[in-house]
PDB file of N, CA, C and O in Angstrom:
ATOM      1  N   MET A   1     -39.901  56.137  -2.847  1.00  0.00           N
ATOM      2  CA  MET A   1     -40.062  56.231  -4.279  1.00  0.00           C
ATOM      3  C   MET A   1     -41.561  56.080  -4.577  1.00  0.00           C
ATOM      4  O   MET A   1     -42.186  55.108  -4.150  1.00  0.00           O
ATOM      5  N   PRO A   2     -42.128  57.035  -5.302  1.00  0.00           N
ATOM      6  CA  PRO A   2     -43.549  56.942  -5.626  1.00  0.00           C
ATOM      7  C   PRO A   2     -43.830  55.778  -6.574  1.00  0.00           C
ATOM      8  O   PRO A   2     -43.029  55.458  -7.452  1.00  0.00           O
ATOM      9  N   GLY A   3     -44.971  55.164  -6.374  1.00  0.00           N
ATOM     10  CA  GLY A   3     -45.398  54.080  -7.250  1.00  0.00           C
ATOM     11  C   GLY A   3     -46.525  54.533  -8.151  1.00  0.00           C
ATOM     12  O   GLY A   3     -47.443  55.224  -7.711  1.00  0.00           O
ATOM     13  N   ILE A   4     -46.457  54.149  -9.399  1.00  0.00           N
ATOM     14  CA  ILE A   4     -47.473  54.506 -10.392  1.00  0.00           C
ATOM     15  C   ILE A   4     -48.178  53.227 -10.836  1.00  0.00           C
ATOM     16  O   ILE A   4     -47.544  52.260 -11.257  1.00  0.00           O
ATOM     17  N   PHE A   5     -49.484  53.248 -10.732  1.00  0.00           N
ATOM     18  CA  PHE A   5     -50.314  52.128 -11.149  1.00  0.00           C
ATOM     19  C   PHE A   5     -51.223  52.634 -12.262  1.00  0.00           C
ATOM     20  O   PHE A   5     -52.279  53.203 -11.982  1.00  0.00           O
ATOM     21  N   PRO A   6     -50.831  52.438 -13.521  1.00  0.00           N
ATOM     22  CA  PRO A   6     -51.663  52.943 -14.619  1.00  0.00           C
ATOM     23  C   PRO A   6     -53.047  52.293 -14.613  1.00  0.00           C
ATOM     24  O   PRO A   6     -53.169  51.073 -14.507  1.00  0.00           O
ATOM     25  N   ILE A   7     -54.058  53.099 -14.724  1.00  0.00           N
ATOM     26  CA  ILE A   7     -55.433  52.592 -14.766  1.00  0.00           C
ATOM     27  C   ILE A   7     -55.696  52.051 -16.162  1.00  0.00           C
ATOM     28  O   ILE A   7     -55.583  52.766 -17.157  1.00  0.00           O
ATOM     29  N   LEU A   8     -56.047  50.774 -16.212  1.00  0.00           N
ATOM     30  CA  LEU A   8     -56.303  50.128 -17.502  1.00  0.00           C
ATOM     31  C   LEU A   8     -57.673  49.476 -17.570  1.00  0.00           C
ATOM     32  O   LEU A   8     -58.110  49.049 -18.639  1.00  0.00           O
ATOM     33  N   ASN A   9     -58.353  49.397 -16.429  1.00  0.00           N
ATOM     34  CA  ASN A   9     -59.661  48.756 -16.385  1.00  0.00           C
ATOM     35  C   ASN A   9     -60.475  49.409 -15.280  1.00  0.00           C
ATOM     36  O   ASN A   9     -60.012  49.504 -14.143  1.00  0.00           O
ATOM     37  N   PHE A  10     -61.672  49.856 -15.596  1.00  0.00           N
ATOM     38  CA  PHE A  10     -62.501  50.587 -14.641  1.00  0.00           C
ATOM     39  C   PHE A  10     -62.861  49.732 -13.432  1.00  0.00           C
ATOM     40  O   PHE A  10     -62.670  50.160 -12.294  1.00  0.00           O
ATOM     41  N   ASN A  11     -63.375  48.541 -13.665  1.00  0.00           N
ATOM     42  CA  ASN A  11     -63.796  47.693 -12.548  1.00  0.00           C
ATOM     43  C   ASN A  11     -62.620  47.299 -11.662  1.00  0.00           C
ATOM     44  O   ASN A  11     -62.757  47.227 -10.441  1.00  0.00           O
ATOM     45  N   ALA A  12     -61.477  47.046 -12.267  1.00  0.00           N
ATOM     46  CA  ALA A  12     -60.300  46.661 -11.491  1.00  0.00           C
ATOM     47  C   ALA A  12     -59.847  47.794 -10.578  1.00  0.00           C
ATOM     48  O   ALA A  12     -59.531  47.554  -9.412  1.00  0.00           O
ATOM     49  N   ILE A  13     -59.810  49.022 -11.087  1.00  0.00           N
ATOM     50  CA  ILE A  13     -59.338  50.134 -10.252  1.00  0.00           C
ATOM     51  C   ILE A  13     -60.337  50.443  -9.140  1.00  0.00           C
ATOM     52  O   ILE A  13     -59.939  50.828  -8.040  1.00  0.00           O
ATOM     53  N   LYS A  14     -61.617  50.278  -9.415  1.00  0.00           N
ATOM     54  CA  LYS A  14     -62.626  50.473  -8.365  1.00  0.00           C
ATOM     55  C   LYS A  14     -62.424  49.448  -7.252  1.00  0.00           C
ATOM     56  O   LYS A  14     -62.497  49.786  -6.070  1.00  0.00           O
ATOM     57  N   LYS A  15     -62.172  48.202  -7.629  1.00  0.00           N
ATOM     58  CA  LYS A  15     -61.967  47.153  -6.628  1.00  0.00           C
ATOM     59  C   LYS A  15     -60.684  47.393  -5.832  1.00  0.00           C
ATOM     60  O   LYS A  15     -60.683  47.292  -4.605  1.00  0.00           O
ATOM     61  N   ILE A  16     -59.603  47.708  -6.524  1.00  0.00           N
ATOM     62  CA  ILE A  16     -58.317  47.921  -5.857  1.00  0.00           C
ATOM     63  C   ILE A  16     -58.402  49.083  -4.872  1.00  0.00           C
ATOM     64  O   ILE A  16     -57.915  48.982  -3.746  1.00  0.00           O
ATOM     65  N   THR A  17     -59.015  50.176  -5.290  1.00  0.00           N
ATOM     66  CA  THR A  17     -59.102  51.329  -4.389  1.00  0.00           C
ATOM     67  C   THR A  17     -60.003  51.032  -3.195  1.00  0.00           C
ATOM     68  O   THR A  17     -59.757  51.526  -2.095  1.00  0.00           O
ATOM     69  N   SER A  18     -61.039  50.234  -3.403  1.00  0.00           N
ATOM     70  CA  SER A  18     -61.902  49.893  -2.266  1.00  0.00           C
ATOM     71  C   SER A  18     -61.176  48.999  -1.270  1.00  0.00           C
ATOM     72  O   SER A  18     -61.430  49.078  -0.068  1.00  0.00           O
ATOM     73  N   LEU A  19     -60.279  48.154  -1.754  1.00  0.00           N
ATOM     74  CA  LEU A  19     -59.534  47.245  -0.879  1.00  0.00           C
ATOM     75  C   LEU A  19     -58.452  47.965  -0.072  1.00  0.00           C
ATOM     76  O   LEU A  19     -58.202  47.627   1.085  1.00  0.00           O
ATOM     77  N   CYS A  20     -57.814  48.959  -0.696  1.00  0.00           N
ATOM     78  CA  CYS A  20     -56.682  49.601  -0.012  1.00  0.00           C
ATOM     79  C   CYS A  20     -57.023  50.966   0.577  1.00  0.00           C
ATOM     80  O   CYS A  20     -56.196  51.559   1.269  1.00  0.00           O
ATOM     81  N   GLY A  21     -58.219  51.471   0.315  1.00  0.00           N
ATOM     82  CA  GLY A  21     -58.619  52.752   0.884  1.00  0.00           C
ATOM     83  C   GLY A  21     -58.132  53.969   0.118  1.00  0.00           C
ATOM     84  O   GLY A  21     -58.296  55.098   0.581  1.00  0.00           O
ATOM     85  N   ALA A  22     -57.537  53.757  -1.048  1.00  0.00           N
ATOM     86  CA  ALA A  22     -57.074  54.884  -1.872  1.00  0.00           C
ATOM     87  C   ALA A  22     -58.274  55.608  -2.483  1.00  0.00           C
ATOM     88  O   ALA A  22     -59.353  55.034  -2.629  1.00  0.00           O
ATOM     89  N   LYS A  23     -58.074  56.838  -2.824  1.00  0.00           N
ATOM     90  CA  LYS A  23     -59.125  57.654  -3.446  1.00  0.00           C
ATOM     91  C   LYS A  23     -58.693  58.054  -4.852  1.00  0.00           C
ATOM     92  O   LYS A  23     -57.541  58.425  -5.077  1.00  0.00           O
ATOM     93  N   ILE A  24     -59.618  57.974  -5.781  1.00  0.00           N
ATOM     94  CA  ILE A  24     -59.393  58.452  -7.145  1.00  0.00           C
ATOM     95  C   ILE A  24     -59.817  59.920  -7.171  1.00  0.00           C
ATOM     96  O   ILE A  24     -60.929  60.243  -6.753  1.00  0.00           O
ATOM     97  N   PRO A  25     -58.951  60.813  -7.653  1.00  0.00           N
ATOM     98  CA  PRO A  25     -59.346  62.229  -7.738  1.00  0.00           C
ATOM     99  C   PRO A  25     -60.670  62.371  -8.498  1.00  0.00           C
ATOM    100  O   PRO A  25     -60.888  61.701  -9.508  1.00  0.00           O
ATOM    101  N   ILE A  26     -61.533  63.232  -8.012  1.00  0.00           N
ATOM    102  CA  ILE A  26     -62.901  63.350  -8.524  1.00  0.00           C
ATOM    103  C   ILE A  26     -62.952  63.630 -10.022  1.00  0.00           C
ATOM    104  O   ILE A  26     -63.786  63.051 -10.718  1.00  0.00           O
ATOM    105  N   ASP A  27     -62.090  64.495 -10.533  1.00  0.00           N
ATOM    106  CA  ASP A  27     -62.098  64.785 -11.971  1.00  0.00           C
ATOM    107  C   ASP A  27     -61.747  63.544 -12.789  1.00  0.00           C
ATOM    108  O   ASP A  27     -62.347  63.287 -13.832  1.00  0.00           O
ATOM    109  N   LEU A  28     -60.773  62.781 -12.306  1.00  0.00           N
ATOM    110  CA  LEU A  28     -60.390  61.549 -12.981  1.00  0.00           C
ATOM    111  C   LEU A  28     -61.522  60.529 -12.886  1.00  0.00           C
ATOM    112  O   LEU A  28     -61.836  59.858 -13.869  1.00  0.00           O
ATOM    113  N   LEU A  29     -62.125  60.411 -11.728  1.00  0.00           N
ATOM    114  CA  LEU A  29     -63.227  59.459 -11.544  1.00  0.00           C
ATOM    115  C   LEU A  29     -64.392  59.762 -12.486  1.00  0.00           C
ATOM    116  O   LEU A  29     -64.990  58.846 -13.050  1.00  0.00           O
ATOM    117  N   LYS A  30     -64.709  61.031 -12.653  1.00  0.00           N
ATOM    118  CA  LYS A  30     -65.803  61.407 -13.563  1.00  0.00           C
ATOM    119  C   LYS A  30     -65.498  60.978 -14.996  1.00  0.00           C
ATOM    120  O   LYS A  30     -66.377  60.472 -15.694  1.00  0.00           O
ATOM    121  N   LYS A  31     -64.245  61.181 -15.439  1.00  0.00           N
ATOM    122  CA  LYS A  31     -63.851  60.748 -16.786  1.00  0.00           C
ATOM    123  C   LYS A  31     -63.963  59.234 -16.922  1.00  0.00           C
ATOM    124  O   LYS A  31     -64.478  58.719 -17.915  1.00  0.00           O
ATOM    125  N   LEU A  32     -63.470  58.534 -15.904  1.00  0.00           N
ATOM    126  CA  LEU A  32     -63.502  57.072 -15.948  1.00  0.00           C
ATOM    127  C   LEU A  32     -64.938  56.555 -15.977  1.00  0.00           C
ATOM    128  O   LEU A  32     -65.256  55.629 -16.723  1.00  0.00           O
ATOM    129  N   GLU A  33     -65.791  57.152 -15.172  1.00  0.00           N
ATOM    130  CA  GLU A  33     -67.194  56.727 -15.144  1.00  0.00           C
ATOM    131  C   GLU A  33     -67.879  56.973 -16.485  1.00  0.00           C
ATOM    132  O   GLU A  33     -68.716  56.179 -16.917  1.00  0.00           O
ATOM    133  N   GLN A  34     -67.525  58.060 -17.133  1.00  0.00           N
ATOM    134  CA  GLN A  34     -68.112  58.392 -18.427  1.00  0.00           C
ATOM    135  C   GLN A  34     -67.816  57.315 -19.474  1.00  0.00           C
ATOM    136  O   GLN A  34     -68.642  57.051 -20.347  1.00  0.00           O
ATOM    137  N   TYR A  35     -66.639  56.697 -19.383  1.00  0.00           N
ATOM    138  CA  TYR A  35     -66.210  55.708 -20.375  1.00  0.00           C
ATOM    139  C   TYR A  35     -66.052  54.308 -19.787  1.00  0.00           C
ATOM    140  O   TYR A  35     -65.333  53.482 -20.349  1.00  0.00           O
ATOM    141  N   GLN A  36     -66.707  54.035 -18.677  1.00  0.00           N
ATOM    142  CA  GLN A  36     -66.477  52.779 -17.967  1.00  0.00           C
ATOM    143  C   GLN A  36     -66.728  51.522 -18.795  1.00  0.00           C
ATOM    144  O   GLN A  36     -66.188  50.463 -18.474  1.00  0.00           O
ATOM    145  N   ASP A  37     -67.520  51.612 -19.836  1.00  0.00           N
ATOM    146  CA  ASP A  37     -67.777  50.447 -20.683  1.00  0.00           C
ATOM    147  C   ASP A  37     -66.906  50.414 -21.935  1.00  0.00           C
ATOM    148  O   ASP A  37     -67.096  49.557 -22.799  1.00  0.00           O
ATOM    149  N   ASN A  38     -65.962  51.331 -22.040  1.00  0.00           N
ATOM    150  CA  ASN A  38     -65.081  51.416 -23.204  1.00  0.00           C
ATOM    151  C   ASN A  38     -63.634  51.231 -22.720  1.00  0.00           C
ATOM    152  O   ASN A  38     -62.959  52.198 -22.367  1.00  0.00           O
ATOM    153  N   GLU A  39     -63.174  49.977 -22.711  1.00  0.00           N
ATOM    154  CA  GLU A  39     -61.856  49.672 -22.149  1.00  0.00           C
ATOM    155  C   GLU A  39     -60.730  50.413 -22.856  1.00  0.00           C
ATOM    156  O   GLU A  39     -59.760  50.820 -22.217  1.00  0.00           O
ATOM    157  N   GLU A  40     -60.847  50.589 -24.154  1.00  0.00           N
ATOM    158  CA  GLU A  40     -59.799  51.301 -24.896  1.00  0.00           C
ATOM    159  C   GLU A  40     -59.686  52.749 -24.419  1.00  0.00           C
ATOM    160  O   GLU A  40     -58.580  53.257 -24.235  1.00  0.00           O
ATOM    161  N   GLU A  41     -60.811  53.406 -24.221  1.00  0.00           N
ATOM    162  CA  GLU A  41     -60.800  54.799 -23.758  1.00  0.00           C
ATOM    163  C   GLU A  41     -60.318  54.883 -22.306  1.00  0.00           C
ATOM    164  O   GLU A  41     -59.595  55.811 -21.944  1.00  0.00           O
ATOM    165  N   ILE A  42     -60.715  53.921 -21.480  1.00  0.00           N
ATOM    166  CA  ILE A  42     -60.235  53.879 -20.097  1.00  0.00           C
ATOM    167  C   ILE A  42     -58.714  53.783 -20.076  1.00  0.00           C
ATOM    168  O   ILE A  42     -58.061  54.463 -19.285  1.00  0.00           O
ATOM    169  N   GLN A  43     -58.148  52.944 -20.938  1.00  0.00           N
ATOM    170  CA  GLN A  43     -56.707  52.793 -20.999  1.00  0.00           C
ATOM    171  C   GLN A  43     -56.033  54.091 -21.429  1.00  0.00           C
ATOM    172  O   GLN A  43     -55.000  54.468 -20.876  1.00  0.00           O
ATOM    173  N   LYS A  44     -56.611  54.773 -22.410  1.00  0.00           N
ATOM    174  CA  LYS A  44     -56.043  56.067 -22.839  1.00  0.00           C
ATOM    175  C   LYS A  44     -56.058  57.070 -21.693  1.00  0.00           C
ATOM    176  O   LYS A  44     -55.070  57.763 -21.450  1.00  0.00           O
ATOM    177  N   ILE A  45     -57.181  57.140 -20.995  1.00  0.00           N
ATOM    178  CA  ILE A  45     -57.311  58.065 -19.871  1.00  0.00           C
ATOM    179  C   ILE A  45     -56.287  57.714 -18.783  1.00  0.00           C
ATOM    180  O   ILE A  45     -55.605  58.592 -18.256  1.00  0.00           O
ATOM    181  N   GLY A  46     -56.190  56.435 -18.460  1.00  0.00           N
ATOM    182  CA  GLY A  46     -55.269  55.987 -17.416  1.00  0.00           C
ATOM    183  C   GLY A  46     -53.815  56.241 -17.765  1.00  0.00           C
ATOM    184  O   GLY A  46     -53.035  56.672 -16.915  1.00  0.00           O
ATOM    185  N   ILE A  47     -53.450  55.980 -18.997  1.00  0.00           N
ATOM    186  CA  ILE A  47     -52.070  56.200 -19.436  1.00  0.00           C
ATOM    187  C   ILE A  47     -51.749  57.692 -19.467  1.00  0.00           C
ATOM    188  O   ILE A  47     -50.681  58.101 -19.012  1.00  0.00           O
ATOM    189  N   ASP A  48     -52.653  58.502 -19.996  1.00  0.00           N
ATOM    190  CA  ASP A  48     -52.435  59.958 -20.006  1.00  0.00           C
ATOM    191  C   ASP A  48     -52.300  60.510 -18.587  1.00  0.00           C
ATOM    192  O   ASP A  48     -51.454  61.364 -18.321  1.00  0.00           O
ATOM    193  N   TYR A  49     -53.140  60.015 -17.684  1.00  0.00           N
ATOM    194  CA  TYR A  49     -53.076  60.488 -16.304  1.00  0.00           C
ATOM    195  C   TYR A  49     -51.729  60.118 -15.677  1.00  0.00           C
ATOM    196  O   TYR A  49     -51.110  60.935 -14.995  1.00  0.00           O
ATOM    197  N   ALA A  50     -51.286  58.892 -15.912  1.00  0.00           N
ATOM    198  CA  ALA A  50     -49.996  58.451 -15.363  1.00  0.00           C
ATOM    199  C   ALA A  50     -48.851  59.296 -15.914  1.00  0.00           C
ATOM    200  O   ALA A  50     -47.948  59.677 -15.170  1.00  0.00           O
ATOM    201  N   ILE A  51     -48.883  59.587 -17.202  1.00  0.00           N
ATOM    202  CA  ILE A  51     -47.839  60.412 -17.822  1.00  0.00           C
ATOM    203  C   ILE A  51     -47.799  61.796 -17.165  1.00  0.00           C
ATOM    204  O   ILE A  51     -46.726  62.292 -16.823  1.00  0.00           O
ATOM    205  N   ASN A  52     -48.957  62.409 -16.993  1.00  0.00           N
ATOM    206  CA  ASN A  52     -49.016  63.734 -16.364  1.00  0.00           C
ATOM    207  C   ASN A  52     -48.556  63.681 -14.914  1.00  0.00           C
ATOM    208  O   ASN A  52     -47.845  64.573 -14.450  1.00  0.00           O
ATOM    209  N   GLN A  53     -48.959  62.641 -14.202  1.00  0.00           N
ATOM    210  CA  GLN A  53     -48.576  62.499 -12.809  1.00  0.00           C
ATOM    211  C   GLN A  53     -47.066  62.338 -12.672  1.00  0.00           C
ATOM    212  O   GLN A  53     -46.452  62.953 -11.800  1.00  0.00           O
ATOM    213  N   ILE A  54     -46.473  61.524 -13.520  1.00  0.00           N
ATOM    214  CA  ILE A  54     -45.024  61.324 -13.489  1.00  0.00           C
ATOM    215  C   ILE A  54     -44.298  62.623 -13.828  1.00  0.00           C
ATOM    216  O   ILE A  54     -43.296  62.961 -13.198  1.00  0.00           O
ATOM    217  N   GLY A  55     -44.800  63.346 -14.816  1.00  0.00           N
ATOM    218  CA  GLY A  55     -44.199  64.634 -15.169  1.00  0.00           C
ATOM    219  C   GLY A  55     -44.181  65.584 -13.986  1.00  0.00           C
ATOM    220  O   GLY A  55     -43.170  66.237 -13.729  1.00  0.00           O
ATOM    221  N   GLU A  56     -45.292  65.668 -13.262  1.00  0.00           N
ATOM    222  CA  GLU A  56     -45.355  66.531 -12.088  1.00  0.00           C
ATOM    223  C   GLU A  56     -44.390  66.066 -11.002  1.00  0.00           C
ATOM    224  O   GLU A  56     -43.731  66.880 -10.356  1.00  0.00           O
ATOM    225  N   LEU A  57     -44.312  64.761 -10.807  1.00  0.00           N
ATOM    226  CA  LEU A  57     -43.391  64.236  -9.792  1.00  0.00           C
ATOM    227  C   LEU A  57     -41.944  64.588 -10.128  1.00  0.00           C
ATOM    228  O   LEU A  57     -41.182  65.017  -9.261  1.00  0.00           O
ATOM    229  N   ILE A  58     -41.575  64.403 -11.387  1.00  0.00           N
ATOM    230  CA  ILE A  58     -40.203  64.700 -11.810  1.00  0.00           C
ATOM    231  C   ILE A  58     -39.909  66.190 -11.670  1.00  0.00           C
ATOM    232  O   ILE A  58     -38.839  66.574 -11.198  1.00  0.00           O
ATOM    233  N   GLU A  59     -40.853  67.023 -12.078  1.00  0.00           N
ATOM    234  CA  GLU A  59     -40.666  68.475 -11.963  1.00  0.00           C
ATOM    235  C   GLU A  59     -40.529  68.922 -10.506  1.00  0.00           C
ATOM    236  O   GLU A  59     -39.960  69.976 -10.221  1.00  0.00           O
ATOM    237  N   ASN A  60     -41.057  68.112  -9.592  1.00  0.00           N
ATOM    238  CA  ASN A  60     -40.983  68.453  -8.176  1.00  0.00           C
ATOM    239  C   ASN A  60     -39.878  67.698  -7.441  1.00  0.00           C
ATOM    240  O   ASN A  60     -39.895  67.589  -6.215  1.00  0.00           O
ATOM    241  N   GLY A  61     -38.916  67.178  -8.209  1.00  0.00           N
ATOM    242  CA  GLY A  61     -37.703  66.655  -7.604  1.00  0.00           C
ATOM    243  C   GLY A  61     -37.657  65.168  -7.314  1.00  0.00           C
ATOM    244  O   GLY A  61     -36.706  64.703  -6.686  1.00  0.00           O
ATOM    245  N   VAL A  62     -38.637  64.413  -7.745  1.00  0.00           N
ATOM    246  CA  VAL A  62     -38.593  62.967  -7.522  1.00  0.00           C
ATOM    247  C   VAL A  62     -37.522  62.359  -8.428  1.00  0.00           C
ATOM    248  O   VAL A  62     -37.435  62.691  -9.610  1.00  0.00           O
ATOM    249  N   TYR A  63     -36.719  61.475  -7.866  1.00  0.00           N
ATOM    250  CA  TYR A  63     -35.610  60.896  -8.623  1.00  0.00           C
ATOM    251  C   TYR A  63     -35.833  59.452  -9.040  1.00  0.00           C
ATOM    252  O   TYR A  63     -34.919  58.809  -9.557  1.00  0.00           O
ATOM    253  N   GLY A  64     -37.002  58.950  -8.830  1.00  0.00           N
ATOM    254  CA  GLY A  64     -37.286  57.586  -9.250  1.00  0.00           C
ATOM    255  C   GLY A  64     -38.780  57.323  -9.229  1.00  0.00           C
ATOM    256  O   GLY A  64     -39.524  57.947  -8.472  1.00  0.00           O
ATOM    257  N   ILE A  65     -39.201  56.411 -10.052  1.00  0.00           N
ATOM    258  CA  ILE A  65     -40.605  56.021 -10.155  1.00  0.00           C
ATOM    259  C   ILE A  65     -40.654  54.497 -10.160  1.00  0.00           C
ATOM    260  O   ILE A  65     -39.877  53.844 -10.856  1.00  0.00           O
ATOM    261  N   HIS A  66     -41.560  53.946  -9.392  1.00  0.00           N
ATOM    262  CA  HIS A  66     -41.798  52.505  -9.425  1.00  0.00           C
ATOM    263  C   HIS A  66     -43.114  52.273 -10.164  1.00  0.00           C
ATOM    264  O   HIS A  66     -44.132  52.880  -9.833  1.00  0.00           O
ATOM    265  N   PHE A  67     -43.090  51.399 -11.159  1.00  0.00           N
ATOM    266  CA  PHE A  67     -44.306  51.072 -11.905  1.00  0.00           C
ATOM    267  C   PHE A  67     -44.910  49.785 -11.371  1.00  0.00           C
ATOM    268  O   PHE A  67     -44.218  48.776 -11.237  1.00  0.00           O
ATOM    269  N   TYR A  68     -46.185  49.821 -11.071  1.00  0.00           N
ATOM    270  CA  TYR A  68     -46.947  48.620 -10.757  1.00  0.00           C
ATOM    271  C   TYR A  68     -47.597  48.185 -12.069  1.00  0.00           C
ATOM    272  O   TYR A  68     -48.679  48.659 -12.417  1.00  0.00           O
ATOM    273  N   SER A  69     -46.945  47.298 -12.782  1.00  0.00           N
ATOM    274  CA  SER A  69     -47.435  46.934 -14.123  1.00  0.00           C
ATOM    275  C   SER A  69     -48.446  45.800 -14.089  1.00  0.00           C
ATOM    276  O   SER A  69     -49.232  45.649 -15.023  1.00  0.00           O
ATOM    277  N   MET A  70     -48.441  45.003 -13.033  1.00  0.00           N
ATOM    278  CA  MET A  70     -49.400  43.903 -12.874  1.00  0.00           C
ATOM    279  C   MET A  70     -49.483  43.034 -14.133  1.00  0.00           C
ATOM    280  O   MET A  70     -50.570  42.676 -14.587  1.00  0.00           O
ATOM    281  N   ASN A  71     -48.326  42.708 -14.680  1.00  0.00           N
ATOM    282  CA  ASN A  71     -48.212  41.859 -15.878  1.00  0.00           C
ATOM    283  C   ASN A  71     -48.850  42.472 -17.128  1.00  0.00           C
ATOM    284  O   ASN A  71     -49.221  41.761 -18.061  1.00  0.00           O
ATOM    285  N   ARG A  72     -48.969  43.791 -17.131  1.00  0.00           N
ATOM    286  CA  ARG A  72     -49.494  44.490 -18.303  1.00  0.00           C
ATOM    287  C   ARG A  72     -48.464  45.544 -18.708  1.00  0.00           C
ATOM    288  O   ARG A  72     -48.690  46.749 -18.607  1.00  0.00           O
ATOM    289  N   SER A  73     -47.340  45.039 -19.162  1.00  0.00           N
ATOM    290  CA  SER A  73     -46.189  45.907 -19.401  1.00  0.00           C
ATOM    291  C   SER A  73     -46.345  46.840 -20.599  1.00  0.00           C
ATOM    292  O   SER A  73     -45.611  47.823 -20.696  1.00  0.00           O
ATOM    293  N   LYS A  74     -47.264  46.570 -21.503  1.00  0.00           N
ATOM    294  CA  LYS A  74     -47.421  47.461 -22.667  1.00  0.00           C
ATOM    295  C   LYS A  74     -47.692  48.896 -22.228  1.00  0.00           C
ATOM    296  O   LYS A  74     -47.129  49.834 -22.792  1.00  0.00           O
ATOM    297  N   ALA A  75     -48.543  49.068 -21.234  1.00  0.00           N
ATOM    298  CA  ALA A  75     -48.850  50.419 -20.750  1.00  0.00           C
ATOM    299  C   ALA A  75     -47.604  51.066 -20.159  1.00  0.00           C
ATOM    300  O   ALA A  75     -47.342  52.245 -20.395  1.00  0.00           O
ATOM    301  N   THR A  76     -46.837  50.297 -19.392  1.00  0.00           N
ATOM    302  CA  THR A  76     -45.618  50.830 -18.794  1.00  0.00           C
ATOM    303  C   THR A  76     -44.625  51.243 -19.869  1.00  0.00           C
ATOM    304  O   THR A  76     -43.983  52.287 -19.749  1.00  0.00           O
ATOM    305  N   ILE A  77     -44.492  50.451 -20.900  1.00  0.00           N
ATOM    306  CA  ILE A  77     -43.585  50.780 -22.003  1.00  0.00           C
ATOM    307  C   ILE A  77     -44.060  52.038 -22.727  1.00  0.00           C
ATOM    308  O   ILE A  77     -43.247  52.901 -23.059  1.00  0.00           O
ATOM    309  N   LEU A  78     -45.356  52.152 -22.973  1.00  0.00           N
ATOM    310  CA  LEU A  78     -45.895  53.370 -23.616  1.00  0.00           C
ATOM    311  C   LEU A  78     -45.597  54.605 -22.766  1.00  0.00           C
ATOM    312  O   LEU A  78     -45.164  55.635 -23.283  1.00  0.00           O
ATOM    313  N   ILE A  79     -45.830  54.493 -21.483  1.00  0.00           N
ATOM    314  CA  ILE A  79     -45.582  55.619 -20.577  1.00  0.00           C
ATOM    315  C   ILE A  79     -44.099  55.973 -20.569  1.00  0.00           C
ATOM    316  O   ILE A  79     -43.736  57.143 -20.687  1.00  0.00           O
ATOM    317  N   TYR A  80     -43.253  54.973 -20.433  1.00  0.00           N
ATOM    318  CA  TYR A  80     -41.805  55.223 -20.410  1.00  0.00           C
ATOM    319  C   TYR A  80     -41.346  55.926 -21.683  1.00  0.00           C
ATOM    320  O   TYR A  80     -40.547  56.860 -21.618  1.00  0.00           O
ATOM    321  N   ASN A  81     -41.838  55.492 -22.829  1.00  0.00           N
ATOM    322  CA  ASN A  81     -41.412  56.105 -24.091  1.00  0.00           C
ATOM    323  C   ASN A  81     -41.794  57.578 -24.169  1.00  0.00           C
ATOM    324  O   ASN A  81     -41.126  58.349 -24.858  1.00  0.00           O
ATOM    325  N   VAL A  82     -42.847  57.981 -23.482  1.00  0.00           N
ATOM    326  CA  VAL A  82     -43.238  59.392 -23.461  1.00  0.00           C
ATOM    327  C   VAL A  82     -42.390  60.177 -22.464  1.00  0.00           C
ATOM    328  O   VAL A  82     -42.012  61.315 -22.740  1.00  0.00           O
ATOM    329  N   ILE A  83     -42.088  59.584 -21.314  1.00  0.00           N
ATOM    330  CA  ILE A  83     -41.416  60.340 -20.253  1.00  0.00           C
ATOM    331  C   ILE A  83     -39.893  60.212 -20.256  1.00  0.00           C
ATOM    332  O   ILE A  83     -39.223  60.907 -19.492  1.00  0.00           O
ATOM    333  N   LYS A  84     -39.339  59.355 -21.081  1.00  0.00           N
ATOM    334  CA  LYS A  84     -37.893  59.088 -20.997  1.00  0.00           C
ATOM    335  C   LYS A  84     -37.029  60.334 -21.183  1.00  0.00           C
ATOM    336  O   LYS A  84     -35.967  60.431 -20.569  1.00  0.00           O
ATOM    337  N   ASP A  85     -37.446  61.276 -22.000  1.00  0.00           N
ATOM    338  CA  ASP A  85     -36.664  62.506 -22.156  1.00  0.00           C
ATOM    339  C   ASP A  85     -36.645  63.336 -20.883  1.00  0.00           C
ATOM    340  O   ASP A  85     -35.637  63.965 -20.559  1.00  0.00           O
ATOM    341  N   LYS A  86     -37.768  63.337 -20.155  1.00  0.00           N
ATOM    342  CA  LYS A  86     -37.802  64.055 -18.879  1.00  0.00           C
ATOM    343  C   LYS A  86     -36.873  63.394 -17.878  1.00  0.00           C
ATOM    344  O   LYS A  86     -36.216  64.075 -17.090  1.00  0.00           O
ATOM    345  N   ILE A  87     -36.816  62.089 -17.904  1.00  0.00           N
ATOM    346  CA  ILE A  87     -35.976  61.354 -16.961  1.00  0.00           C
ATOM    347  C   ILE A  87     -34.500  61.652 -17.211  1.00  0.00           C
ATOM    348  O   ILE A  87     -33.723  61.745 -16.262  1.00  0.00           O
ATOM    349  N   LYS A  88     -34.108  61.802 -18.459  1.00  0.00           N
ATOM    350  CA  LYS A  88     -32.705  62.065 -18.793  1.00  0.00           C
ATOM    351  C   LYS A  88     -32.213  63.385 -18.213  1.00  0.00           C
ATOM    352  O   LYS A  88     -31.014  63.567 -18.004  1.00  0.00           O
ATOM    353  N   ARG A  89     -33.141  64.308 -17.954  1.00  0.00           N
ATOM    354  CA  ARG A  89     -32.750  65.613 -17.455  1.00  0.00           C
ATOM    355  C   ARG A  89     -32.453  65.616 -15.957  1.00  0.00           C
ATOM    356  O   ARG A  89     -31.894  66.587 -15.447  1.00  0.00           O
ATOM    357  N   ILE A  90     -32.813  64.558 -15.247  1.00  0.00           N
ATOM    358  CA  ILE A  90     -32.600  64.564 -13.799  1.00  0.00           C
ATOM    359  C   ILE A  90     -31.341  63.812 -13.419  1.00  0.00           C
ATOM    360  O   ILE A  90     -31.010  63.720 -12.237  1.00  0.00           O
TER     361      ILE A  90
END
C-alpha cells in the first residue's frame, strides 16, 4: 500500500528526505524552494501535490492509501475531503 506524506514544512521535508534517501521530484523541489519561507504556501503546494499523486495512484489501480500524518491530521482531512469521491469509485 503506497504511503503519502503531505509536505507541510520545507525544512522538515528536506531533513526527512536526507535521512531516508528519498528524492523530491525536481519540479516540486523548485516550487518548494521558491516559497521556502512561506509556510502557508508550502502547505498548499504539499497538499495539492498529495491530492494529484493520490489521484494518479487510484487511476492506476491502487486500492488503498496510507497517510503519514505525523500528528498533523488537518492536512490529511483536507486531502481526504477532496479525494473521497474518487475512492468511492474503486
